[in-house]
C-alpha positions as CSV (number, residue, x, y, z in Angstrom):
1,M,-67.3,-24.4,215.0
2,S,-65.0,-26.7,216.7
3,I,-64.5,-27.1,220.4
4,T,-61.1,-25.3,220.3
5,Q,-62.6,-22.4,218.4
6,Q,-65.4,-22.1,220.8
7,Y,-63.0,-22.2,223.7
8,L,-60.9,-19.4,222.2
9,L,-64.0,-17.3,221.6
10,D,-65.1,-17.8,225.2
11,T,-61.6,-16.9,226.5
12,Y,-61.6,-13.7,224.4
13,R,-65.0,-12.7,225.6
14,A,-64.1,-13.4,229.2
15,R,-61.0,-11.3,229.0
16,Q,-63.0,-8.5,227.4
17,H,-65.5,-8.5,230.3
18,G,-62.9,-9.1,233.0
19,D,-64.3,-12.5,233.9
20,P,-62.2,-15.5,234.8
21,T,-61.3,-17.7,231.8
22,P,-63.1,-20.9,231.3
23,P,-61.3,-24.2,231.8
24,A,-59.7,-25.8,228.7
25,P,-61.7,-28.5,226.9
26,G,-61.1,-31.9,228.5
27,T,-59.8,-30.5,231.8
28,H,-62.5,-32.1,233.9
29,D,-63.5,-35.1,231.8
30,W,-62.2,-37.8,234.2
31,Q,-63.7,-36.1,237.2
32,A,-67.1,-36.0,235.5
33,M,-66.8,-39.7,234.6
34,R,-66.0,-40.5,238.2
35,E,-68.9,-38.5,239.5
36,L,-71.2,-40.2,237.0
37,A,-70.0,-43.6,238.3
38,D,-70.5,-42.6,241.9
39,H,-74.0,-41.3,241.1
40,R,-74.9,-44.6,239.5
41,R,-73.7,-46.6,242.5
42,F,-75.6,-44.2,244.8
43,R,-78.8,-44.7,242.7
44,A,-78.3,-48.5,242.8
45,A,-78.0,-48.4,246.6
46,L,-81.2,-46.4,246.9
47,T,-83.1,-48.9,244.7
48,V,-81.6,-51.9,246.6
49,R,-79.9,-53.2,243.5
50,P,-76.3,-54.5,243.7
51,A,-73.9,-51.9,242.3
52,R,-71.9,-52.9,239.3
53,G,-68.4,-51.7,238.7
54,R,-64.9,-52.4,239.7
55,D,-65.5,-54.9,242.5
56,R,-67.4,-57.3,240.2
57,G,-64.3,-58.1,238.1
58,R,-62.1,-58.5,241.2
59,I,-64.5,-61.0,242.8
60,R,-64.8,-63.0,239.6
61,A,-61.0,-63.0,239.2
62,A,-60.5,-64.1,242.8
63,L,-63.1,-67.0,242.4
64,A,-61.4,-68.0,239.1
65,R,-58.1,-68.2,240.9
66,L,-59.5,-70.2,243.8
67,F,-61.6,-72.7,241.8
68,G,-59.9,-72.7,238.5
69,R,-61.9,-72.6,235.3
């Protein structure tokens, strides 16, 4: 069964029971990815490790502009 078929079945069942319909597949994917990245940064802060992510590339780019390659 594909994701779309499962979604349609869940929507049908929700309507039959009078429940709110579930969100469409992929609706909250970006939000989930952002929350995962935030959680990883939080865990890194708790274990006193430097957080990796967006700032790392910016710092390297700024240093490369200042000092050249």
